[in-house]
N, C-alpha and C positions, 0 to 999 in steps of 0.2 A: 808612331807611338801615341801622339796626341789624339789621333783619330780613334784609336782603340780605347783610350781612357774615356773619351767623350762617349762612345758607344756603350761602354760598361756602365758609366754613370747614368745614361739614359735608360738602359735596361733595369737598373736598380730602382730608378724612380718609377717606372712603369709597374714593376713588380710590387712596390709598395702601394700604389694606387689599386691594384687588383686585390691585394690582401686585405684592405680596409673594408669594412662592412658597416651597414647602417641597420643593424638588427635591432628592431624596437619591439621585441617580444616580451615586454614587461607588463603587458595588458593595457597599455595606454591607448585610448581611442583618439587622441588628438584631433584628427579631422574626420571622425566617424560620421556615420549617417544619422539622420534623424532617429531612425529606429534603434540604432545602437546606444545612442545617447539616452533616449527615452527608456529603453529597457534597463540600462545601468542605474538611472535614477530611481526607477520604480522597484528595483531589487533591494529591499531592506529599508531600514531606517537610518537617518543621518543626524549628525550633530554639526553645528557650526564651530569650527576650530580656529578660524581666523576671519575677522572682519576689520578692514581698514577703511575709514572714510576720510578722504583728503589728507592722508598722513596721520590720522588719529586712530589708535587702536581701540575699537568699540566692541570687541568680541564678547566682553562681559554682559552685553545686552541680551544675549542669546544663551548664556549659561544655563544648563539644566534643561534646555528644550531639546526635544526629539522631533525631527521634521520627516514627514512621510510624503513622498511624491506619489499620490494616488491616481486611479483611474479618472477619466472625465475632467482632467486638469485640476483636480482638487489637491491642494497643498495643505497639510495640517501640521501644526506645531503645538506640542503639548509638554508640560513639565510635571504632570500628574495632578496638578490643581487647576491650572488654566489651559484652556484649548482655544487656539486661534486658527481660523480657516482663511485660506487665501487661494490663489490660483497659480498654475505654473504651465509652461509649454515650452517646446523646443521648435524653433522655426528657422528656416533657412533665409537669411537676409540677402544672399545672392548679390553682394556688392563687394567692392574692393576696399571699402574704407575701414574694414577691420583688420587688414593685413599688416598694419604697422606695428601692432603689438604682439604678434606671433600667434594670434588666435584664428580660429576658423571663421567661415561665414555662418556658422550656426549660432543662433541666439538662444540663450537659456533665459526664458522670461519668468519673472516672479512678481506677484502682486499681492500685497497685504494692505487692508484698510485700517486695521487696529492690531495691536497697540501702536502708539506713535514710534516706538523704537523699531518695530518691524517694518514700518513704512519705508525705512532706509533701504530695505531689500528689494523694494519695488523698482524694477528696471528691466532692461533688456540686456542681460549680461553677455559678454563674449566669453567663450570657453577657451581657457588657456591649456587645461589638461583634464582629462577624465579617464579614470580606470575603474576597476572593480571596487576600489576602496576610497577613492578620493575624486572630488569635483572641484577644480580651481577655476574661478571666474574673475573677469575683469571688466570694469566700466570706466571709460574715460568720458567725462562730461563734456557735452558740446557747449555748454554755457560758460562755465568757469575754467574749463580745461583740467579740473581735478581728476584724480584717478582713485577708484575704489577697488578693493580686492575682497573677495568672499571665497572661503574654502569650506566645504562640507566633507566630513569624513564619516565613512560607514561605521555603525555601531556594532 
């Protein structure tokens, strides 16, 4: 009888494993290719909905700005009055140092020289999540170990 109960429990356990799925069909690109990430970013305009610098929420620095990830690495931010131009790219860092935060080896590179508050965006960000409507990025500083988070949402 014990053997039959053990066998039944084993079959139930195996059945539960088979029935579990990892269907990630929500449009998330998480570990997408360079082309997928680039195409997603270039498709439409974006706003910064969250920016945290070392634990300080500084999202308000980007309020009212629309960001366009254009061709030839041109990144434009405009609020209707002011327009700032920077650069952007997606590269494959091809290293294992990014794996500790759940991100991929793709880097989402942003560079602005002005205004001063936009210079905070200048970094080689790791991609936490990307889908048709959201780009979530993270950067762990090598110097002070601080963590920054940046989220763009499509307009």
